[in-house]
Each structure stands twice: as structure tokens, then as C-alpha cells.
C-alpha positions in Angstrom: 3.7 10.8 20.2 1.8 7.8 18.8 -1.0 6.0 20.5 -1.8 2.3 20.0 -5.1 0.5 20.1 -5.8 -3.1 19.3 -9.3 -4.0 18.1 -10.9 -7.0 16.4 -12.5 -6.6 12.9 -13.2 -9.4 10.5 -14.1 -7.8 7.2 -11.4 -5.3 6.3 -9.9 -3.9 3.2 -6.2 -3.6 2.4 -4.3 -1.4 0.0 -3.6 -3.5 -3.2 -0.4 -1.7 -4.1 3.0 -1.2 -2.5 3.4 2.5 -2.7 1.5 5.4 -4.2 2.3 9.2 -4.1 -0.2 11.9 -5.0 1.7 15.3 -4.9 0.0 18.6 -4.3 -3.5 17.2 -4.5 -4.8 20.1 -2.4 -3.5 23.6 -2.5 -5.2 26.0 0.0 -3.9 29.5 0.6 -0.4 28.5 -0.5 -0.3 25.4 1.8 0.3 22.3 -0.3 -0.8 18.8 0.6 0.7 15.5 -0.7 -0.5 12.0 0.3 1.6 8.9 0.3 0.2 5.4 0.9 2.1 2.2 1.6 1.1 -1.4 2.2 2.5 -2.5 5.6 2.4 -5.7 7.6 4.3 -4.7 10.8 5.4 -1.8 12.8 8.9 -2.5 11.4 7.5 -1.9 7.9 6.1 1.4 9.0 9.3 2.6 10.6 11.3 1.4 7.6 9.1 3.2 5.1 9.1 6.4 7.2 12.9 6.3 7.3 13.1 5.8 3.5 10.5 8.6 2.9 12.5 11.1 4.9 15.6 10.4 2.8 13.7 12.3 0.0 14.4 16.0 0.5 10.8 16.8 -0.6 9.4 15.1 2.5 12.3 15.9 4.8 11.9 19.7 4.2 8.1 19.6 4.6 6.5 21.4 7.5 4.5 18.3 8.6 4.4 14.6 7.7 1.4 13.4 9.7 0.4 9.7 9.4 -1.7 6.8 10.6 -1.7 3.1 10.0 -3.7 0.0 10.7 -2.2 -3.5 10.7 -3.9 -6.9 11.1 -1.8 -9.0 13.5 -1.4 -12.7 13.3 -4.2 -13.3 15.8 -6.6 -11.2 13.8 -6.7 -8.1 15.9 -6.0 -4.7 14.5 -3.1 -2.5 15.6 -3.6 1.2 15.0 -1.3 4.1 15.5 -1.0 7.7 14.5 1.5 10.6 14.6 0.7 14.3 14.2 4.2 15.5 13.5 3.4 18.9 15.0 0.1 19.3 13.2 -2.2 18.7 16.1 -5.0 16.2 15.5 -3.9 15.5 11.9 -2.9 11.9 12.6 -6.3 11.4 14.2 -8.1 12.7 11.1 -6.1 10.2 8.9 -6.8 7.3 11.3 -10.5 8.1 11.4 -10.7 7.8 7.6 -8.8 4.5 7.6 -11.3 3.2 10.2 -14.3 4.5 8.2 -13.0 2.6 5.1 -12.1 -0.4 7.3 -8.6 -0.4 5.8 -5.9 -2.7 7.2 -2.2 -3.2 6.4 -2.2 0.4 5.3 -0.1 3.4 6.1 -1.2 6.9 4.9 1.0 10.0 5.3 -0.3 13.5 4.6 2.5 15.9 4.0 1.9 19.7 4.3 4.1 22.5 3.2 2.9 25.5 5.2 2.1 28.5 3.0 2.5 31.1 5.7 -1.2 31.8 5.9 -2.9 30.2 9.0 -5.8 27.9 7.9 -7.3 27.5 11.3 -9.7 24.6 11.3 -9.6 24.3 7.5 -6.3 22.4 7.9 -8.3 19.5 9.3 -10.7 19.6 6.4 -7.7 19.5 4.0 -6.1 16.5 5.8 -9.4 14.6 5.7 -10.1 15.5 2.1 -6.6 14.6 1.0 -6.9 11.2 2.7 -10.4 10.6 1.1 -9.0 11.5 -2.3 -6.2 9.1 -1.8 -8.5 6.3 -0.6 -10.9 6.9 -3.6 -8.0 6.2 -5.9 -6.9 3.0 -4.1 
């Protein structure tokens, strides 16, 4: 389930590319993490990109495709949303990193292939680090 929040920020950054994929940037006890970023300007853009992404069997077969996005609306407010895709709190971890970097018009998806070894709380560290690595490369 996604949650929405509208806030007002004036000095924000935006991804300066359309699409970027970083495959297997973290491998931890056989779990593999891939990050995808996309520049979005509306919720329709987000839904369209997610639909296109899931056409690719790599992403469709993944255990989790957690994501978060922030979009600046026409009135200047920020629309935020996240989705865990079964990986509890993963969407929130991604959203928090987007907020820290004050990113707007940005969608980040962290894909996890579960390696059959439970990572406990390390899975959150991996989602956060994958997002940070991606944002460092923006």
C-alpha cells in the first residue's frame, strides 16, 4: 500500500537523466540488489514506468521491487509516495534517502533477489546503501 504526503520545499534537486540501472550493486549472503532510477513528473509517469519495468523478466521474477518517489506539483508542493512490495519498510528507507538529498521528480526502485538466507535488519542497511550508491552516481 502506498502513502501520500504533500509538503512544500523550495530548493530541491532532480535527477538529470531519464533512466539509469545499476545491477547487482550489493550482494549480501546470496541476496542481490539492483537499483533503477527514473525522472518522473506525475503519478502517471510513475505507473507507466513501473508497468514497463515489470515487462522485463529480470524485474518481474524478482522477490521485491520496492520503490519511492517525490514529485514537485504545479503549485510547488511535493508529492511523496512509497511501496514496500512485501519487503516491510523498504519503501520508507528509499523515501527517507530521497528526502535527505532533497530530490524531486525522481523515482527510485530497489530490486531484491532473495538468496534464501534471512538478512534480518541488514536488509534495511542494504536498501539504504543501494539507494545511497545510486544517488552518489546521479
